[in-house]
C-alpha positions as CSV (number, residue, x, y, z in Angstrom):
1,M,75.4,96.1,83.5
2,T,76.1,94.1,80.4
3,V,78.9,95.5,77.9
4,A,76.2,97.0,75.5
5,Q,75.0,99.1,78.4
6,M,78.5,100.6,79.5
7,Q,79.3,100.9,75.8
8,E,76.9,103.1,75.3
9,M,77.8,105.4,78.7
10,V,81.4,105.4,77.1
11,K,79.8,106.8,73.7
12,E,78.7,109.9,75.5
13,F,82.5,110.3,76.4
14,T,83.8,108.7,73.2
15,I,81.5,110.0,70.5
16,P,83.2,114.0,71.2
17,V,86.6,113.0,71.4
18,M,87.0,111.0,68.2
19,E,85.3,114.4,67.0
20,A,87.5,116.4,68.2
21,Q,91.0,114.2,67.6
22,N,89.0,113.6,63.8
23,R,89.8,110.1,64.0
24,K,88.4,106.9,64.7
25,A,90.1,103.6,66.2
26,P,93.7,104.3,67.4
27,P,96.1,101.4,66.2
28,I,95.5,98.4,68.4
29,T,99.2,98.8,69.7
30,F,97.8,102.4,71.4
31,L,95.5,100.4,73.3
32,V,97.9,97.2,74.2
33,Q,100.1,100.3,75.8
34,M,97.0,101.6,77.9
35,I,96.3,98.5,79.2
36,D,99.6,97.9,79.9
37,D,100.1,101.2,81.7
38,E,97.1,99.6,84.2
39,M,98.2,97.0,84.3
40,K,101.0,98.1,86.5
41,E,98.9,100.4,88.2
42,L,97.1,97.2,89.6
43,F,100.3,95.6,89.8
44,E,101.5,98.4,92.3
45,A,97.7,99.0,93.8
46,K,98.4,98.8,97.6
47,T,94.3,99.2,98.3
48,V,90.7,97.7,97.0
49,I,90.5,101.3,95.8
50,G,93.5,101.0,93.7
51,K,92.8,98.0,92.0
52,I,89.4,98.6,91.2
53,D,90.4,102.2,89.8
54,A,92.9,100.2,87.1
55,Y,90.0,97.5,86.7
56,I,88.1,100.5,85.7
57,D,90.2,102.3,83.5
58,I,90.9,98.9,81.9
59,T,87.3,98.6,80.8
60,Y,86.9,102.0,80.3
61,Y,89.6,101.9,77.4
62,I,88.4,98.4,76.0
63,L,85.0,100.2,75.6
64,D,86.3,103.3,74.2
65,Y,88.1,101.1,71.6
66,S,85.4,98.7,70.8
67,I,82.9,102.6,70.2
68,R,85.9,103.4,68.0
69,A,86.7,100.1,66.1
70,N,83.0,99.0,65.4
71,L,83.9,95.7,67.7
72,T,81.1,93.3,69.3
73,L,82.3,92.7,72.5
74,S,80.1,89.9,74.7
75,D,79.2,89.2,77.5
76,I,81.5,86.1,78.9
77,I,80.8,84.4,81.9
78,L,83.9,82.5,83.3
79,L,82.2,79.6,84.9
80,E,85.5,77.8,85.8
81,Y,87.5,80.4,87.1
82,R,89.2,79.7,90.0
83,T,91.4,81.6,92.1
84,Q,93.5,80.4,94.9
85,N,93.7,82.0,98.5
86,W,90.7,84.7,97.7
87,D,93.4,86.6,96.1
88,V,93.5,88.1,92.5
89,D,94.3,85.9,90.0
90,I,95.9,88.0,87.3
91,A,97.3,85.6,85.4
92,P,94.2,85.3,82.5
93,L,94.7,89.2,82.4
94,I,97.9,88.7,81.3
95,F,97.6,85.6,79.2
96,A,94.9,88.2,77.3
97,H,96.7,91.3,77.0
98,L,100.0,89.3,76.0
99,H,97.8,87.6,73.1
100,L,96.9,91.2,72.1
101,M,100.5,92.5,72.1
102,E,101.8,89.3,69.8
103,Y,99.3,89.7,67.6
104,P,98.0,93.1,66.6
105,Y,97.4,91.8,63.1
106,S,94.4,89.7,64.6
107,S,91.1,89.9,62.8
108,D,88.5,92.1,64.2
109,S,86.5,89.2,65.7
110,E,90.1,87.8,67.4
111,I,90.8,91.3,68.8
112,A,86.7,91.4,70.1
113,N,87.6,88.1,71.9
114,Y,90.2,88.9,73.6
115,L,88.7,92.5,74.7
116,S,85.3,90.4,75.5
117,Y,87.5,88.0,77.8
118,I,89.8,90.5,79.3
119,L,86.3,92.0,80.6
120,A,85.1,88.9,82.1
121,V,88.6,88.1,84.0
122,L,88.0,91.9,85.6
123,K,84.5,91.3,86.1
124,Q,85.5,88.0,88.3
125,N,88.5,89.7,89.9
126,A,86.2,92.2,91.1
127,L,83.9,89.6,92.4
128,V,86.8,87.6,94.4
129,L,87.6,91.2,96.2
130,S,83.7,91.3,96.9
131,V,83.3,94.4,94.6
132,E,80.8,94.7,92.1
133,L,82.4,97.3,89.5
134,D,79.1,98.9,88.1
135,P,78.6,101.9,90.6
136,Y,82.7,102.5,90.3
137,F,82.1,102.3,87.0
138,E,79.4,105.2,86.9
139,I,81.5,107.3,89.1
140,V,84.6,106.9,87.5
141,H,82.3,108.0,83.9
142,K,81.2,111.0,86.0
143,A,85.0,112.2,86.6
144,N,85.4,111.3,82.8
145,M,82.7,113.2,81.6
146,R,84.0,116.2,83.9
147,K,87.3,116.2,81.9
148,F,84.9,118.5,79.1
149,V,85.0,122.4,79.1
150,N,82.1,123.6,77.4
151,G,81.3,120.2,76.0
152,K,84.3,119.4,74.4
153,P,87.5,117.9,75.8
154,L,91.2,119.1,75.9
155,L,93.5,117.2,74.1
156,R,97.3,116.4,74.5
157,E,99.0,116.6,70.7
158,D,98.9,112.6,70.7
159,G,94.7,112.6,71.2
160,K,95.1,111.6,74.7
161,V,92.3,113.7,76.9
162,L,93.8,116.1,79.5
163,K,92.3,117.1,83.0
164,P,91.3,120.4,83.1
165,D,92.0,122.8,86.1
166,G,89.8,122.0,88.9
167,W,89.1,118.2,88.0
168,Q,88.6,115.7,90.9
169,P,89.8,112.4,90.3
170,P,86.9,109.8,91.0
171,E,89.1,108.5,93.9
172,P,87.7,110.3,96.6
173,E,84.1,109.3,95.5
174,M,84.9,106.0,95.0
175,E,86.5,105.9,98.5
176,S,83.8,107.1,100.1
177,Y,81.3,104.5,98.6
178,Y,83.6,101.6,99.5
179,N,83.3,102.6,102.7
180,K,79.7,103.3,103.3
181,L,78.9,99.9,101.8
182,N,81.2,97.9,104.1
183,F,79.5,100.1,107.1
184,K,76.2,98.7,105.9
185,L,77.8,95.4,105.4
186,Q,79.0,95.0,109.1
187,G,76.4,97.0,110.8
């Protein structure tokens, strides 16, 4: 799935949220904080599903921000990307994240480049884990759409979308998909 295809899916979530919040893009500092929170979850993840969930959440925040800020993101392929011992290398992720934190007043094109780079690193790290992110992205997107009640998002005072009563997180479906895929590969 290309970045543009993912953006089209996320628009389905972002546009109604923007209308309910009555605002465009939050400050870049909000995006940096959300990525920071997800990076902490990534560090603490004990399972492949935990890592995938953090990757997808970072991706979703980046795509949401890019839609709100009208940024054009690129599909980047990291040809020189290497990891050691087939473990996930998060150093490039930290590098790009720190640049966003240090340069919150960068031009739109610089921000778009950093965000595109982060997306490329996430996809590459998932491949190191032998995981294609697209099916998991679709699972998380469906779960995010279930946060709407009667077609509208429930919002906290700061604009964050809340989970309604009875909302089911995506992790069980992600785990099921992962287990089925691994069973097929082993069988």
